[in-house]
N, C-alpha and C positions, 0 to 999 in steps of 0.2 A: 407642409410644403404651401398652404395657403398662407399662413404667417410669414413663411421664408420670403413672400414678396415684400415684405417691410422688416428687413435684415434689425434695424436697430431696434424696433419694439420685441422681435421673437426673443433676441438676447436677453431683455429684459421680463419676458414672459417665462420664458425657460429658468430664470434665476427665482424669480417668484414660486413657480410649481415646484421646483426642486425642492425649495427650502419648504413648502407646502406637506411634501410628500414623503421628503427623506432626510432631513438633518432632524436634529433632536428637538423632543417637544414633549407637553405633556399626554398626548394620546400615542397607543401604537399604530404603527405603522399601518398594521391590516385595517385598523377601524378609520384609520382617515381615509383608505381606499372606498370603505363600507360606504361612510358618510357622503361620499362623492356617488356612489352607486345610487343611495334614496334619493338625494339631490336630483338627478340626472334623469330619473324615473319620472319624478314630476313633469317635466317636459318630455316624457316619451323619447327621450335620446337614447335610443340602443348604440349609437356607435361608441358613447360614453361609458353607457353600463356593461356594454360588451368588455372594452378596455378595461375597465378597473375591477371587473369581476375576476378577470387573468390577475392583475397586479394585488388583487385583493387575497388570491391562493398564493401565488408566489412569495405573500409578505406572512405568510402561515397563518393565513385567516381559515377558520373554523368552515368548513366546507359546507355544514349543513346549516348556517348563515342564510345562504344563496337560495335555498328555498322558501325564503321570504321573511318579511320582517317578524313574524310570530316566533320564528326560531331564534331570534336574538334575545341578548339581555333585556330586562327592565329600561335599563338606563339607556341604551340605544332607541327602543322605542318610545321613549320619552320626548324624543328630538323632534317627532314626527310635526306636531305643532307649531314649532318655530320652523320647522322647514318648509312647509304649506304657505305661511305666512311670507317667509322671505321670497319665495318663488314666486308667489302671486298677487300678494297685498301688504308688501313691509310695512306701509304708513299704520297697520293696525297694529304692530308691535308695542308694547306697552313693559313697565316695568315689572307686571304683574307676571309676565310671560318669563320672565329671565328669573324671577324669583321662584316660579314653581320647578325651575330645573337646578337652580343653585341650593333651595331649601327644602328640597322632599324630605325622603327616609335615607338613612344613612347608607343603606346598600346602591340606591340609584342615581345619589346626589352629584350633579357636578361641581367641580371648583371651576371658579372663575375662570382661571388659564386654560382650563380644558374647554370652556363653551366659547371662549373668545377664538380659540382654535376652531374648534366645529363651526362658529358661525362665518368664518372666512372660508373654510372650506366648500360650507353649502351655497354660499354666494358665488363663490369662483365657480362651482360647478354649474349652477343655475345660467350665470353669464357667459360661460363657456358653449352651454348649450344652445345659447342663441346665436353666437359664430357658427358653429356646427352647422344649427339649420338654415342659418343666413347665407352661409355660403354654399350649401348644397352637399355637406361631406357624408359619405354612404359609409354604412359599417362594411366591416370585408364580406365578400359575397358568400366563403365556405362558411362563415359564424351566423349569418343574418335570419336563417330558416325562410319563416314565412314574413316576416317582417321588412318591408322594405319603405324606405324613407321617401318621401316627395318628391325630393328634386335630385335630378339627375347632374353630372358632371359641370358646373358651368361653363368651363373652358371647352368642354367639346359641345356644349349646346349653342355656346357663342360661334364658334365655327360654323355650326348648322345655320345659323342664323344670319351671320354675315354672307354665305353663300347665297341665300334666299332673298336678301333685303334688296329691295329694287331703287331705283334712284330718287322716287320723291320721298321715301321714307327718310332715306340718308340727309336728303336736301331740310326736311324737317328738322331731323337730328342735329344738324348742325346748326342750325336756327335757335332750336332752344337753347343750347349750348352759349351762342352769343348774347341772346337774350339775359342768361344767368348772368352771364359777365358784366354784363349793362347793370343790373340790378346790384350786383355787389360792387361796382363802381358807385352808385347811387348811396348802398349803405354805409360805405366806406369815407362818403364824401359829406355826407350828412353832417349839420354841426348844431341842428336844432335840439333845446332843450325840451323834457317836457316835466309836468308834474309830477309827484308821485302818485296822484289820483289816476293820472293819465298811465301812468306805467302798471299799475294795478289791473286796470280795465283792460289794456293789452293782453296781460299774463292771463286773467280771467275768461277774455274770448277764445285766446289760444288753446285753452285748457279745454274749454267746452268744444270748441272746432275739432278737439284731437280724439273727439270720441268716435273715430274711423274704425269700421269692421271690414275685415275680409271678406268677400261676397261668393267666393267660389271655392270654399272652403266643405269638404264631407266630412263629419266626425267618423270614427270608427271607433270598435271595441278594444279595447288595450289588450294586448297579447300577454299571456300569463308570463312572461320572459320580464315584463314591464310591472303589471299590475301587482306581483307578490311584494313588490316594495313600497305600493304606493296605499295609503290610508286616506278615506275621506277624498276619492278621485273625482267627485264632483266639486270638490272646493276649486274653483280656476280661476283666472284674472279677472279684476270686476272694476270698471273705471275708477279712477280716484274722485272722480267727480261727477257720478251716474245722474243722468236727466230726470227731475222730478224729486229729488232725494237731497237731504242735507249732506252737503261734504264735508268730510274730515278737514280738521284745519290745515292750512297750509303750513309747509316746514319753510320759514325764511332764513335764507341762507346765512344773514348776519347772527340769527340766532343760534343757528349750529350749523356749523359748516368742517368739510373736511380738514382745511387749511388751520382753523384757530381752535376746533374741537375735538373732531374725530381722529386725527393724525395725533394729538399728544394722548389722549386715553389709549389708542393702540400702544402707544410708544411704552406707556406703562405697565400695559398687560402682556403686550407680544411686541416686542420692542423692534428685532429684525423686521419682521413682516410689514408694520407700519413704514420703516426706511425702504423699504422693497414695492411695495403697494405706492408710495406717494412717488416714488421715482418712476412706476410704471404709469401712473396718471399723468406725471409733468412728461413724460415721453410721448404720448400717444396724443396728447392736447398739442405738442409743439411737432406732429410729425406732418412734413413738408415736402414736395419738390417744387414747389414753385410751377406744377403743369395742373392742367386742366382739360380733359380728351385733348385735341389736337393743339392746343398753346401752350407756351412756355412761358417763364417769367410773369407769372399770376402770383398775388398773395388771396391765398385763400381762406386766411384766417377767419372772416368774416362768417365763411360757409362753414367752417368747422365748429366753429363757437354756436352758431346755429342748431347745428344737428345735437352738440352736447346739451346746449341749455332746453331744445324741445324734447328731449328725453327725462331730464329732470323736471321739465312743465307736466310730462305725462306722469310722473312718480308724484305729482304733489309738492315739488321744491321749486321756490322763487327767487329770483336774485332780483333785489331793489334798484341793482343800477345798471339793468338791462332792460333793451326795451325790445319786447317780446311781438311787436310790430315785423322787425327784421326777420323773425322765423316766417312768416307768413309770407315776405317778400321772398325770401332765399329757396324756401321748401315746398318745390311742387305737390299737388294731392299723392299723385303716384307714389313719391319719395315717401311721404308722411305714414301712407298706408303700410308701405314695406315698413320703416324703421318703428313706427308701433307693434306692428305683427311681429317683428325678430324681438324688440323689447321687451313685450309683456306677454305673448302667447305664442312662442317660437314654433313649437309644431305645428301650428296654421299656416305657416311659411310655405308658398309655392313657386313652382319655377317662373308662373307669370309675374308674380310680383317682382321678381328678382330683374328681371328683362323689363319690365312698364316704366322702371326711372332710368333716367339719365343713359338714353338709348345710345348715347356717342362716345362714352365713356369707358375707360381702359376695366377689363376685370380687376387689378391690382386698384383701380381706386374706387371700385365697390366692396373690394374687401376691405379698402381703409376706412370707409363709413361703418363695416362692420366692426373694425378695431375701436373706432371710435364709440359706437354703440354699445359694445360687451363693456366697456370700461367705466362708460357714464352710466349702465345698470348698475354693475358692481357698485360703484361709489355710492350712489343713490341707495342701496338694500344696505349697506355697511353703515350709512348715517343714520337710518331709521334704529337699527341694531344696537349701534352704538350710544344713541340719544338713550334709549331704554335702559341699557348699562349705568348710564351716567346718573339715571334720575332712581335706580335701584341703589346704586352706591352712595347717592345723598339722601 
């Protein structure tokens, strides 16, 4: 229903998910659902864990596997290192991680075709968990037990908030939209050239300033329905560029991009999925209604690009031809906190974060942000995994 607010995207998403979970492929259908369970549990996403637990059983899966990871075959258990890296720190993935899975013992060996499908499934689930948390999608009440997510239904909350908003708040929100539109116009009209050194400096500044943490989140112990599928639960998101530490090398887009490198490798190993993912990335990047809050006939391309590139920046991916000063111009702090939280540790997302940015925007526009966020995160994780596979193969 949330994605249905953007039907062009929903069509692509359903086509991709159907190919992942239903069409012929190297992995059995039940295994595919179980891999999504493992990936979803890393982000404490009970909504997806519940849904795919039912689908796992319907696909003929062994019920004992749902007792926990220890009840699964060694081959499944060996995925856990890659799963946690894809979920929390994909830039750490190396060719050695691929080699360990593709060339261990005969019993637990993953073929390259199986592994690429598993990587897409895990990355798909991690990014989908971001969307679920970012939009406040709740598990079915009769199945949720003691587990409750932090967000209530955004539409209901929006309605309650609208009723209580006073005139001053309304005026402030209208002015915020006006200011953002003025900044977008400035960015679009800027014709100044920047040196490569200046571009790198802007990127590094943005990456350093992206070390934003949600302040009002309380941690809770993982319930058994999730913890049974999680190994090394203390391994969580860590900034790509932590203060006082040597940063991992930045991935420069011209050295390894989806268009020039990732797509062609995926096309060789998992052809149909490469086409579907490419279409989905293109659709979400081009998605626009030329509206913004109460305004119409607006070119939002600079804003959409800033959100996409900010997420890739957080993930350590830099585009040499992009001025990261635009990110600072167009994305207010509350939006940055929300975007980083949903993209990197979605389980920390709160209702307050959702309502603190773009106060005058429609709910559908905030869902649009979550679509961009989900796909940018997915592409970033896939790029690191595919680069590692490329290095392993060469």
